[in-house]
N, C-alpha and C positions, 0 to 999 in steps of 0.2 A: 595507544589504540591500535587495532589491527588495520590492515588495508581496507577491509569491508567497512569498518567504522569510519575511517577517513573519507571513503568515497560517499557514504550516505551523509556524512556531516557536510561535505562540500556541497552536495546537492541541496540539502536543507538550508544551508547558508545562502545559496543562490536564490532559493525559493522565497526567502524571507522578505526580500525587497523587489522580487520580480513582479511584472505586471500581469502575468497569466497564472491562473490556478493550476494549470497542467503540471507546472514544476513542483508544486506541493505533492501532487499525486505521484510524480516521478520519485521524489525523495522518499515518500512512504513506501513505495514499491521497492526501492533500493534497499531500504532497511529490512523489509520482510524477506527479500531474496537473499540479503546478506546473512540474516539469521539462518535461513534454510541451508545456505552453503556451509556455514559454520557447523551446523548440526550434522550434515552429511560427512564433513571432514572428521568430526569427532568419532562418528560411528565407524568409519573406515579405519582410522588410526587405532581405535580400540580393538578391532579384530585383527590387527597386524598387517593389513593390506596397505600398499602404497599406491596412491593415485595422484594425478595431476588434475586440479579443478580449473577449468577454463572459465574466465569471467567475461565472455563476449556474448552472453545470451541477450535476447530481447527483453526490454523493460516494459513491454505492453502489458496491461492489466490482465488480459486473457490470452496472452501469446503462448506459443509452444515452440520447442526447439527442433531444428532440422535433425540434429544428432539423435534426439529422443525418438523421432519418427523412424529414422533409418534403422534403429536398433530392434524395432518390432515390425514384422510384416503387417500390412493393412489388408483387411478384407475389401475387395474392390466394390465400388458403388453398385447398388441395385439397378439404378437408371441414371446414367450421366445426364448432365444438364448444361446448356450453353448459358453464357452471360445474358444473352437476349431473353431467354426463357425466364431467367431469374428476375430481370426487370419487369416482365409481364406479371410474374407472381407478386412481387412487392407492390406494384401499382394496383393490382386487384384487391390487395388487403387493406389499402388506405381508404378512408372516407372520401367522398366526392370532393375534388379540388384539383389544383394544378400541381403536377409532379414533374420535377426536373432532375433526373438521375445523373449524378456526376461520375460515378463508377460502380461497377458491379463485378466482383471477381467470379471466375469460373469455378464452381464447386469441384473439389477433388484435386485442383491444381494449386500447389503451394503459392500463397501470396507473399506480401512483404514479411509476414511473420515466419514463413517457411513451414507452415503447419497444414498438412493435407486434410486434417479433420476439421478445419475451420474455413469459413468463407465470410467475407465482409462486403459492405457496400455503403455508399453515401448518396444523399439526395437533398433537394430543396422541396419543401412542401408548403403550399399556400391554400388555406381553406377559405380565402376571401378576406382575411383579417391581417394579412401580412405574411411574407415568406419567412420560413424558418429552416434551419439546418437540421437534418436527421441522419442517423446512421443505424445500421443493423449488423449484428454478428450472429451467425448460426454455427454451432460447433458441437462436436462429439468430444466430451471431456473425459478425464479419468477421475472426476470428482463426484462425490455424493451431493445431493441437493443442499445439505447442511453447509457445504463449503462452496458450492457453485453459485448459489443465489443468496447473497448477504447484503445487509444495509451498509452503505459507506460509513466510515467512522466519522462522526460529527466533530471529533477532535481535529481532523485534518482539513475541514472546510465547513462552512455554514450549511445547515440542513433545516428545511422547513418541516419535513416530516418523512417518515419511512414506515411503510406498511409491509409486513411479511406474513404470509399465510401458507399453511401446509394443507394440501388436498388429501383426500382419502387414499389416493394411489401413491402417496409419498412425495409427489412433486412439490416444489417450493416456488412461490411467486413473490417478487419484491417490487414495490413501487416506491422509488426513492426520489424525493424532490429536493434538489440542491440549489444553492445560490453561489454566485461568484463572490469571493471575499474582497475583490477589488472593484466590483461594479455591482451596486445594489440592485440595479434594474435587470441584470442578466440572470436567467433561470436555466437550469439543466435538469430535466426529468428523465429518470431511467426506469425501465421495466425489464425485469429478468425473470424468465421461467426456466426451471431446471428439473429434469426428470430423474427418476431413480436409476435409469440405465445410462446416464451421462449426457443425454441430449440437453442442449441449452439454446435459448433464443434471448437475445438482448436488443432492445431498442433504446436509443438515446436521442432525445429531442431538445432543442434549444428555443429560447424566446427571441432569437435573432438569426439572421442568415450569415452574418460575419462577426463583427465585434460591436455593432450598434444595435441595441434592442429595438425590434420592430413592433413588439407587442408586449403586453404585461406578462402573459404566460405562454408557454409552448402551446401548439394547436390541439394536441390530443390530451383530454383529461384522463383521470385515473381509470375510469371505467373503460374508455376507449383503448388505453394502453393495455389494460388487463385483457380485453378481448383480442387485441392484436397479437400479443406474444403467445396466447394460448390457442390461436386459430389452427384448426386441423390442417390447413393448407401448407403449413411448414413441413409436414411429413414428406412432401414432394422434394423439398430441398435436402432433407436428411437422407432421402434415398440416393441423392447425388453425391453424398460424402461417403468415403470409405468407413467401414465399421472398425472399431478397435477390437483387438482380440483378448482384452482383459476387462473384467468388470470394474466399475468405479469403486474406489476405496477411500475411506476418510483419511485425511492427512495425519501422519504420525505426530503425536504430541511432542512438543519441544521439551528437551531434557531440562532438569532444574526446577526451581520453585515456580509456581504459577503466579500470575499477575496479582491476584488477590492476596497471596502470601507475602509478596514483596511489598505491596502497599501497606499491609498490616504491620510490617517491620518498619517501614519508613515513617509512618505518621507519629509514633511515640518519640522519634529522634528529632523531630522539628523543634526549633527553639521555642521556649515559652512565649505564648502570645501569638504564635503563628496559627492561622485558621485555614485548615485544608478544605477543599471542595473538589468537584470534578469526579471523574470516574475512569475506570479502566477501559481502554478502547482497542480496536483491532490493530493499532500500530504499536502496542506494547503498554506496560503499566505506566500511567502518568497521573499527575495530580496537580491541581491548581492551588496555589498557596498565597494567602494575603498576610503580609507582615509589615507592621509599622506604616500602614497606608499605601503599600505597594503590592502589586499582584504579579506573580510569575507562574510559569508552568514548570514542573519538575518531572523528569523521567528517570527511572531507575532500571539498571540492568545488572544481573549477577551471572558470571561465568563460573561453572562448577570446576573444581580441580581437575587437571588433566594436561595432556601434552599441548593441546591447542592454546590453553591459557598460558602455559610456560612460553610458548612462541610469542604470544601477545606481549608478555612481559619483556622479552628480549627486544622486541620491536619498539616498545615504548621507551626503553632505555637507550636506544640507538640515536645517533645524531640525525637530525632531519625528520624524525618521526612525528613531530608536532610543530605548531606554528611558532612565530617569534615571541609570543607572550606566554609560552609554556614555562612552568617552574617544576623541576623534578626534585624530589627529596627521597634519598635512600635511608631507610630506617634500620635500626639494630636487629630487628627480627627478620631481615632479609627482604622485606617488602619495599616497593617503590610507589611513592605517591606522586601523581602528576595533576597539577591544577592548570587550567588553561582558559583563555578567553579568545573568542573568534569574532571577526567582522563578517562581511558578506563574502564568505569563502574561507578556505582553510588557512591561507597565509595572510588574509586581510586583517588589519587592526583598526580600521576606521570604516564604518562605525561598528562598535561592538554590539553584538546581538545575542551571544550565546556564551555561557560559562559552564565549566565542567570540572569535576574532581573525581579522580579514579585512583584506586589502590590495587596494585598487582602483588599477589603473594607468591612465595617460592613454589608452592605446590600447584600453581596455575589458577587458583581462585582469583577472580577479579570482581570488584564492586565499583560501579560508576554511577554518579549522579550528574545529570545534565539539567541546565536551567535556561529558559528563554524568557525574555522580558515581554510577557504577554499572557493572556488568559488561556490560550490554546495553541495548537500547532500552526495556525495561519495568521496570528496577530503579532508575531514577534516584531519588536521595534527597538530602536536605540533608547537608552535610558538606564537608570539605576535599577537593578533587579531587587526582588524582595529579600533574597538571601545572598550574603557576601560569599566570596570564594572560600574564606576561612570557615564559614558556617557549612558550606558544602563539604569541605574537607573533613570537618568533625563528623558529619553524618556518614560519609563514605567509609571512614576508618573506624566506626563504632564496632565494638565486639559483637553486637547483636546480629551482624550479618554472617558470623561464623558459627557453625554448629558446636 
C-alpha cells in the first residue's frame, strides 16, 4: 500500500473501536483527500512535471489551505464586520430562547483553518427544553452546489433521513439527520445551503450540550433549519468575507473505473452462496456481503497503470511497508500479492478488525479488496469475517479486473 493508504487505514483502524464518531469522519476525509492527492500526482507526473506534495493540510470537512489562499489574490470585503457584530447577527436569527455564544471568528481574518473565505462560530442554545450545542460555518467556496451541499454517506454513520432540494436559482439545500453510532440517544442535525456562486451556510445542532443527551431531538426542526440557513441576513456576513476571483467549478472526475463499474465486476467474483447488498457511497465503492451466516463489508479499489502504481508496488515490496501479519507473494508474471490483517491500528494484531488482499502488477495496475467484520463503515468489530483471506485473494487476482 502507499503512504496515503497506510494513513487512512490507521485512522479507520483507530475509529473502529473509538468512542467518538468524529474519528470515523476523519478516516473518511483522509481517504477522500488521499485519493485527491493521488489523482493530482498522477496528472502532474503524466505531464512531465515534478512536484513535491505536502501532506500537512487540514482534515476539516470544509477547511481550506493557507497556501491555496496565498496563491490567489482575494477581493477585499465589501463591509468588514467585527466578531461582536457577528454575535448580534447570529442571535437575531435564532428563535426566542437563551443564547450563550462560546466563540465567533472575525470574518475575513483566517481562523484555525487558515481560510480567509470562511468564518465559524459556536454557541449553546436553549429553547426552554434543554441546552444544546450548535455551530455555524459561512464561507465562499470554489464548489458548485452539487459538491458543496451533499448528504452525509450513511455508510460512515447512522442516518435517520436526508432531504436534498434544488431551488430554481440553482442553489441546493440539505437537511441531514444523523445519529451517533456509539450513543443511540445522541442526534446531530445538519442544514447546508449552497449557492451557484460558491456561497455556503451550514448549521450543525446537537441534542446535547456536551456528551450527555439533554433532550430527544435538537431544538430546531427541519423547517426552522431550512428558514435559518436561507435567511437573507446572511448576506451581511458574506459582505464581510473577501470574494474569490474565480467562479465555482465542479470537481474533476477521478480517473479510472466508476464505482458502479467496480461493483459490477466484484459481484460475480463472490464465492457461490454469498449474498450481496448495500450500495455505493461517497467514501468509495463498497458492498455488504453475507456468507455462511456471517456479514461483512467489502470495499474495492483499482489503480490504473502508471508511474504512481509502480511506486506503490515498490513500496509494498519494501520492508516495513505493512504490519506484522502481512504475507507477500511474488508471482511469475511479475506481480506481487499482499494479504494482510490489522487490529486497532496499522501495527496492531489484537484485536483483528480488518482484512485485505492486494495485487500489484508491473505496469502499475493495482487491485485491492478490503474487508471489515460489520455491516458498514462504523460497525466494525472483532470476529470471523464473511470471506477468508484466501477468498479475498482469489477475488483480487481474478483476470476480470484486467482489460
